[in-house]
C-alpha positions in Angstrom: 12.7 14.9 8.3 14.0 16.0 4.7 15.4 14.0 1.9 18.9 14.0 3.1 17.9 12.8 6.5 15.9 10.1 4.9 18.9 9.0 2.9 21.7 9.3 5.7 19.1 7.2 8.0 19.6 4.2 5.7 23.4 4.9 5.5 23.2 5.6 1.7 25.4 7.6 -0.3 24.1 9.9 -3.0 26.1 7.8 -5.6 24.1 4.9 -4.3 20.8 6.6 -4.8 22.0 8.0 -8.2 22.7 4.5 -9.4 19.5 2.8 -8.1 17.3 5.7 -9.7 19.4 5.6 -12.7 19.6 9.5 -12.6 22.6 12.0 -12.3 24.3 12.6 -9.0 23.5 16.4 -9.2 19.9 15.7 -9.5 19.9 13.9 -5.9 22.0 16.7 -4.6 19.7 19.3 -5.9 16.4 17.6 -4.4 18.2 17.5 -1.0 19.3 21.1 -1.1 15.7 22.0 -2.2 17.0 23.7 -5.5 14.6 21.4 -7.5 11.6 19.2 -6.9 12.1 15.6 -7.7 10.5 14.7 -10.9 10.6 10.8 -11.2 9.0 8.0 -13.1 6.7 5.8 -11.1 9.1 3.0 -10.7 11.5 5.6 -9.4 9.2 6.5 -6.7 8.6 3.2 -5.5 12.4 2.5 -5.5 13.3 5.5 -3.8 10.5 4.7 -1.0 12.1 1.2 -0.7 15.6 2.7 -0.5 14.7 4.9 2.2 12.5 2.4 4.1 9.5 5.2 4.2 6.1 5.5 3.1 5.2 7.5 -0.1 3.6 10.1 2.5 6.9 10.3 4.4 9.0 10.8 0.9 6.3 13.6 -0.1 6.5 15.4 3.2 10.5 15.1 3.3 10.5 16.7 -0.4 8.4 19.4 0.7 10.6 20.2 3.7 13.7 19.9 1.7 11.9 22.7 -0.9 11.0 25.0 2.2 14.6 24.9 3.8 15.9 26.3 0.5 13.1 29.0 0.4 14.1 30.3 4.0 
């Protein structure tokens, strides 16, 4: 499961996540498309984990999968 799938599973929009993490919409889009790797503060990682209702490991794996999809 990639980052987009994690977000969609919870019914969140990109704008919802951007607001909760206090970051740009383009950052979330770029993470999901694998263009950039998420660079977040610790509180943002925990908040994203809670938003996506997943573990930290699932979040890391989803970020890796999103990045690999861009490389293909």
